[in-house]
C-alpha positions as semicolon CSV with decimal commas, in nm:
position;residue;x (nm);y (nm);z (nm)
1;M;-0,014;0,013;-0,038
2;K;0,107;0,361;-0,042
3;G;0,317;0,497;0,192
4;L;0,347;0,173;0,378
5;K;0,607;0,034;0,593
6;A;0,621;-0,249;0,822
7;I;0,861;-0,382;1,094
8;V;0,873;-0,718;1,262
9;V;0,797;-0,783;1,650
10;A;0,775;-1,087;1,857
11;A;0,469;-1,206;2,028
12;A;0,349;-1,470;2,207
13;M;0,232;-1,796;2,015
14;A;-0,030;-2,025;2,135
15;V;0,171;-2,303;2,275
16;A;0,336;-2,319;2,635
17;R;0,608;-2,461;2,785
18;A;0,586;-2,706;3,071
19;D;0,726;-2,446;3,294
20;G;0,435;-2,190;3,213
21;A;0,651;-2,024;2,949
22;I;0,496;-1,872;2,629
23;G;0,679;-2,080;2,341
24;D;0,787;-1,987;2,024
25;P;0,741;-1,619;1,886
26;L;0,509;-1,495;1,605
27;A;0,586;-1,270;1,353
28;I;0,342;-0,980;1,355
29;I;0,334;-0,632;1,103
30;I;0,232;-0,348;1,242
31;K;0,257;0,016;1,098
32;L;0,530;0,282;1,185
33;P;0,327;0,551;1,350
34;S;0,492;0,819;1,093
35;M;0,337;0,643;0,801
36;H;-0,003;0,728;0,661
37;I;-0,211;0,346;0,617
38;P;-0,486;0,426;0,378
39;A;-0,800;0,236;0,478
40;P;-0,824;-0,079;0,284
41;S;-1,174;-0,240;0,196
42;H;-1,322;-0,494;0,405
43;E;-1,224;-0,755;0,159
44;A;-0,869;-0,667;0,097
45;V;-0,748;-0,701;0,509
46;T;-0,534;-1,055;0,535
47;S;-0,545;-1,192;0,905
48;S;-0,313;-1,355;1,078
49;V;-0,226;-1,714;1,145
50;R;-0,428;-1,835;1,457
51;K;-0,363;-2,178;1,603
52;P;-0,652;-2,383;1,770
53;A;-0,594;-2,460;2,179
54;V;-0,457;-2,805;2,145
55;A;-0,289;-2,929;2,376
56;P;0,036;-3,103;2,294
57;S;0,151;-3,451;2,418
58;T;0,427;-3,292;2,628
59;S;0,308;-3,067;2,824
60;A;0,004;-2,994;3,044
61;Y;0,037;-2,604;2,964
62;V;-0,137;-2,483;2,608
63;T;-0,197;-2,118;2,609
64;P;-0,462;-2,049;2,358
65;T;-0,301;-1,674;2,412
66;P;-0,391;-1,396;2,180
67;S;-0,157;-1,354;1,920
68;T;-0,121;-0,996;1,786
69;S;-0,219;-0,932;1,466
70;A;-0,014;-1,026;1,148
71;Y;-0,198;-0,796;0,897
72;V;-0,221;-0,446;0,858
73;T;-0,512;-0,288;0,912
74;P;-0,668;0,082;0,920
75;P;-0,681;0,299;1,218
76;P;-1,032;0,316;1,292
77;A;-1,193;0,652;1,244
78;P;-1,322;0,808;1,600
79;S;-1,597;0,657;1,741
80;T;-1,905;0,920;1,726
81;S;-2,145;0,644;1,885
82;V;-2,297;0,616;2,223
83;P;-2,186;0,269;2,346
84;A;-2,488;0,027;2,458
85;P;-2,641;0,099;2,797
86;S;-2,564;-0,244;2,965
87;P;-2,424;-0,485;2,746
88;A;-2,098;-0,433;2,776
89;S;-2,033;-0,319;3,107
90;S;-2,058;-0,402;3,471
91;S;-2,007;-0,201;3,768
92;S;-2,079;-0,429;4,068
93;S;-2,218;-0,776;3,919
94;S;-2,141;-1,018;3,656
95;V;-2,333;-1,301;3,453
96;Y;-1,999;-1,506;3,559
97;S;-2,163;-1,788;3,734
98;E;-2,090;-2,018;4,023
99;E;-2,135;-2,350;3,788
100;P;-2,098;-2,338;3,363
101;Q;-2,404;-2,281;3,198
102;A;-2,580;-2,469;2,914
103;T;-2,600;-2,260;2,575
104;Q;-2,932;-2,130;2,476
105;A;-3,164;-2,305;2,216
106;P;-3,126;-2,145;1,848
107;Q;-3,330;-1,830;1,858
108;G;-3,574;-1,673;1,565
109;D;-3,520;-1,553;1,229
110;I;-3,282;-1,208;1,159
111;P;-3,472;-0,875;1,274
112;D;-3,563;-0,628;1,060
113;G;-3,342;-0,319;1,237
114;Q;-3,573;-0,358;1,531
115;G;-3,613;0,053;1,449
116;N;-3,304;0,153;1,527
117;T;-3,163;0,461;1,376
118;F;-2,794;0,379;1,312
119;T;-2,619;0,470;1,016
120;V;-2,681;0,315;0,688
121;A;-2,417;0,410;0,425
122;P;-2,552;0,440;0,072
123;G;-2,476;0,073;-0,093
124;A;-2,436;-0,064;0,286
125;V;-2,659;-0,324;0,416
126;K;-2,881;-0,241;0,721
127;F;-2,794;-0,346;1,096
128;P;-3,055;-0,596;1,218
129;W;-3,058;-0,538;1,577
130;N;-3,082;-0,225;1,818
131;Y;-2,973;-0,160;2,162
132;D;-3,063;-0,419;2,458
133;N;-3,206;-0,728;2,216
134;A;-3,274;-1,098;2,311
135;D;-3,019;-1,193;2,102
136;H;-2,742;-1,076;2,306
137;V;-2,611;-0,913;2,031
138;V;-2,398;-0,595;2,099
139;P;-2,384;-0,266;1,785
140;I;-2,044;-0,146;1,752
141;T;-1,992;0,238;1,669
142;P;-2,353;0,248;1,500
143;M;-2,322;0,623;1,406
144;S;-2,020;0,539;1,200
145;Q;-1,993;0,390;0,859
146;N;-1,993;0,033;0,984
147;G;-2,395;0,079;1,100
148;G;-2,332;-0,163;1,399
149;W;-2,174;-0,467;1,225
150;A;-1,804;-0,583;1,433
151;M;-1,630;-0,398;1,182
152;S;-1,390;-0,088;1,146
153;P;-1,604;0,245;1,180
154;N;-1,464;0,298;0,780
155;Q;-1,617;-0,042;0,642
156;M;-1,963;-0,137;0,529
157;C;-2,157;-0,449;0,534
158;K;-2,181;-0,471;0,125
159;P;-2,380;-0,707;-0,086
160;N;-2,221;-1,031;-0,207
161;S;-2,006;-1,040;0,138
162;W;-1,981;-1,148;0,500
163;C;-2,064;-0,930;0,780
164;P;-1,951;-1,018;1,116
165;Y;-2,128;-0,858;1,447
166;A;-2,057;-0,867;1,834
167;C;-2,174;-1,032;2,148
168;A;-2,228;-0,938;2,500
169;P;-1,971;-1,003;2,714
170;G;-1,930;-1,389;2,811
171;Y;-2,089;-1,462;2,464
172;Y;-1,957;-1,571;2,149
173;S;-2,115;-1,538;1,756
174;A;-2,171;-1,879;1,635
175;Q;-2,205;-1,799;1,285
176;W;-1,946;-1,798;1,031
177;D;-1,901;-1,946;0,679
178;P;-1,929;-2,342;0,721
179;S;-1,665;-2,359;0,409
180;A;-1,373;-2,151;0,561
181;V;-1,113;-2,381;0,670
182;L;-0,808;-2,208;0,695
183;Y;-0,688;-1,987;0,998
184;N;-0,544;-1,702;0,759
185;G;-0,629;-1,615;0,398
186;A;-0,979;-1,733;0,236
187;G;-1,242;-1,751;0,437
188;S;-1,069;-1,617;0,739
189;M;-1,271;-1,273;0,704
190;N;-1,606;-1,468;0,696
191;G;-1,778;-1,430;1,019
192;G;-2,149;-1,290;1,106
193;L;-2,401;-1,335;0,839
194;Y;-2,402;-1,346;0,460
195;A;-2,557;-1,053;0,252
196;D;-2,666;-1,181;-0,107
197;G;-2,631;-0,981;-0,392
198;N;-2,939;-0,809;-0,317
199;G;-2,805;-0,729;0,007
200;V;-3,068;-0,993;0,197
201;L;-2,924;-1,160;0,492
202;S;-2,888;-1,527;0,584
203;K;-2,778;-1,690;0,877
204;P;-2,556;-1,965;0,792
205;N;-2,573;-2,205;1,096
206;K;-2,929;-2,225;1,101
207;D;-2,929;-2,466;1,423
208;A;-2,727;-2,248;1,611
209;A;-2,796;-1,889;1,797
210;F;-2,682;-1,546;1,692
211;C;-2,479;-1,572;2,019
212;V;-2,407;-1,852;2,240
213;R;-2,311;-1,838;2,597
214;G;-1,913;-1,907;2,632
215;M;-1,745;-2,129;2,895
216;G;-1,831;-1,920;3,180
217;N;-1,499;-1,987;3,352
218;A;-1,333;-1,682;3,353
219;R;-1,386;-1,302;3,401
220;I;-1,204;-0,989;3,504
221;R;-1,245;-0,863;3,849
222;N;-1,136;-0,512;3,864
223;T;-1,003;-0,388;4,230
224;L;-0,911;-0,050;4,075
225;G;-1,080;0,277;4,124
226;E;-1,164;0,356;3,755
227;S;-1,306;0,113;3,502
228;V;-1,096;-0,114;3,253
229;S;-1,194;-0,229;2,924
230;A;-1,113;-0,533;2,752
231;C;-1,142;-0,548;2,368
232;Q;-1,154;-0,860;2,166
233;T;-1,059;-0,906;1,837
234;V;-1,306;-1,013;1,549
235;Y;-1,227;-1,353;1,442
236;P;-1,331;-1,494;1,172
237;G;-1,318;-1,128;1,070
238;N;-1,075;-0,820;1,040
239;E;-0,928;-0,919;1,385
240;A;-0,992;-0,565;1,484
241;M;-1,012;-0,525;1,866
242;I;-1,327;-0,366;1,902
243;I;-1,630;-0,603;2,099
244;P;-1,586;-0,432;2,422
245;S;-1,614;-0,610;2,800
246;V;-1,589;-0,364;3,068
247;A;-1,519;-0,375;3,423
248;G;-1,645;-0,107;3,651
249;A;-1,424;0,036;3,933
250;G;-1,442;-0,237;4,193
251;G;-1,675;-0,473;3,977
252;S;-1,615;-0,750;3,746
253;V;-1,736;-0,860;3,402
254;D;-1,720;-1,174;3,220
255;L;-1,469;-1,289;2,933
256;N;-1,588;-1,483;2,616
257;V;-1,381;-1,790;2,632
258;V;-1,472;-2,022;2,386
259;P;-1,515;-2,387;2,351
260;S;-1,327;-2,607;2,152
261;T;-1,644;-2,626;1,895
262;Y;-1,584;-2,289;1,827
263;W;-1,436;-2,208;1,441
264;L;-1,140;-2,438;1,338
265;G;-1,071;-2,467;1,756
266;T;-0,965;-2,094;1,784
267;S;-0,947;-1,943;2,084
268;S;-1,030;-1,569;2,198
269;Q;-0,813;-1,260;2,275
270;F;-0,834;-0,929;2,431
271;Y;-0,633;-0,623;2,461
272;V;-0,686;-0,486;2,795
273;N;-0,667;-0,097;2,816
274;L;-0,536;0,124;3,109
275;R;-0,775;0,235;3,399
276;G;-1,008;0,490;3,327
277;S;-1,096;0,316;2,942
278;S;-1,451;0,263;2,865
279;A;-1,606;0,094;2,537
280;E;-1,489;0,384;2,340
281;Q;-1,147;0,300;2,381
282;C;-1,201;-0,068;2,210
283;V;-1,055;0,113;1,885
284;W;-0,739;0,036;1,724
285;G;-0,532;0,322;1,851
286;D;-0,207;0,428;1,731
287;A;0,169;0,398;1,874
288;D;0,124;0,727;2,007
289;K;-0,168;0,636;2,246
290;P;-0,178;0,338;2,469
291;V;-0,489;0,204;2,358
292;G;-0,655;-0,094;2,145
293;N;-0,349;-0,256;1,990
294;W;-0,107;-0,068;2,174
295;A;-0,284;-0,182;2,513
296;P;-0,060;-0,259;2,763
297;Y;-0,172;-0,636;2,832
298;I;-0,319;-0,928;2,621
299;F;-0,543;-1,192;2,776
300;G;-0,625;-1,514;2,588
301;G;-0,865;-1,798;2,679
302;G;-0,997;-2,129;2,508
303;Q;-1,100;-2,479;2,550
304;A;-0,863;-2,715;2,383
305;K;-0,968;-3,043;2,264
306;D;-0,893;-3,211;2,602
307;G;-1,142;-3,025;2,740
308;N;-0,943;-2,823;2,971
309;T;-0,948;-2,421;2,949
310;Y;-0,639;-2,235;2,915
311;I;-0,605;-1,871;3,016
312;S;-0,300;-1,643;3,001
313;V;-0,180;-1,310;3,049
314;Q;0,118;-1,133;2,879
315;F;0,194;-0,758;2,845
316;N;0,147;-0,637;2,501
317;P;0,509;-0,596;2,293
318;L;0,361;-0,302;2,075
319;Y;0,281;-0,129;2,439
320;T;0,662;-0,138;2,513
321;S;0,841;-0,132;2,166
322;A;0,629;0,211;2,138
323;G;0,849;0,336;2,436
324;F;0,564;0,279;2,743
325;N;0,681;0,169;3,072
326;V;0,480;-0,137;3,178
327;A;0,574;-0,056;3,500
328;D;0,330;0,210;3,482
329;A;0,028;0,005;3,432
330;Y;-0,158;-0,160;3,688
331;N;-0,070;-0,527;3,813
332;V;-0,266;-0,842;3,711
333;E;-0,296;-1,178;3,874
334;I;-0,481;-1,499;3,782
335;V;-0,698;-1,635;4,082
336;C;-0,878;-1,956;4,114
337;D;-1,203;-1,894;4,198
338;R;-1,320;-2,295;4,238
339;G;-1,206;-2,623;4,109
340;A;-0,898;-2,768;3,987
341;C;-0,669;-2,488;3,858
342;N;-0,329;-2,602;3,724
343;F;-0,054;-2,264;3,750
344;P;0,287;-2,278;3,638
345;Q;0,582;-2,371;3,826
346;G;0,598;-2,169;4,142
347;G;0,251;-2,195;4,212
348;Q;0,116;-1,844;4,041
349;C;0,062;-1,607;3,730
350;K;0,053;-1,269;3,779
351;C;0,226;-0,976;3,594
352;E;0,318;-0,713;3,885
353;G;0,569;-0,380;3,888
354;G;0,629;-0,463;3,483
355;K;0,734;-0,809;3,539
356;C;0,536;-1,142;3,486
357;S;0,609;-1,422;3,714
358;V;0,678;-1,628;3,439
359;D;0,901;-1,438;3,138
360;N;0,684;-1,342;2,871
361;G;0,363;-1,414;3,024
362;C;0,171;-1,727;3,174
363;T;-0,072;-1,956;3,142
364;V;-0,329;-2,147;3,364
365;T;-0,510;-2,463;3,315
366;L;-0,862;-2,477;3,431
367;G;-1,034;-2,811;3,487
368;S;-1,367;-2,904;3,432
369;G;-1,603;-2,697;3,666
370;A;-1,318;-2,508;3,739
371;A;-1,314;-2,078;3,707
372;A;-1,075;-1,830;3,794
373;S;-1,038;-1,469;3,755
374;F;-0,780;-1,193;3,588
375;V;-0,767;-0,975;3,916
376;L;-0,646;-0,570;3,841
377;Y;-0,520;-0,412;4,113
């Protein structure tokens, strides 16, 4: 692309060693802050190679740790939306449950907009939900060109394309292209609903709900005096970190930890912003401001084929490479709330005072019925 340079930075891969340390680095490409990157079309963005959360035979520790993106995406336009009143945030309570919840039965047909007044750009397909809907769908920057879809604010849902949507904290989208079988390249953008040549939307997985309850075994518990937003990436989709889960001051919020049946066995990743952040900071950002892709922390979570859930925390390498000091951020510790939680050697997993208990981040294994919290302090 015109005026584009790239640099390669090491970020954590999805497999951890038996001592809990994160394994081989994954090369990621980011833009230099001095260069202008024009906004690519929705169809033009390529995504990073993601690996499923699969436990290696030689280790009890497998991290579905998020990888930072290996594609170049535009810095989103500033949000002009009003965030959803309740689904993406909490103050003192959470839908985090004492026992895992069963997923709900498939819900109805695709709505017709539910009376929303969101932006519909010329040639775009209208977002079918409004705020506070029964399907647990959350509109993303609905007053921008994306009109509520889980796409960058300057992208549109167009005819003959896939249009992803976001779900409330603790829920994942159960709709994607069933023919997409590659982690990157063809199909990795094909999440959500399909719009045909006439802009008519269809539900690809008709027997699944739009949003399904995740594992229900991990949450953020925020002991700080200010709110903190965790920004999940859209995958399959353009991998922008735009799906918010906000833990209010002194409160908690569920994280969407996906089951092993999720698309190609991939896991969830969250870019976790500094204290004082809100849903509006769930944007791509840039190297001059530590939000979104340059947030201080990356959390990961997912269930592997062995039935265990693996959750992880690490400092974001882009945060440090941009010159920000991790010691200036708050601290994070993964704490077992119930059941069998397998910690790295040393019995803890935390990042405190600019240093993690395991170099490059750590992973905790949650057995059946176990649950844990990412405690911010």
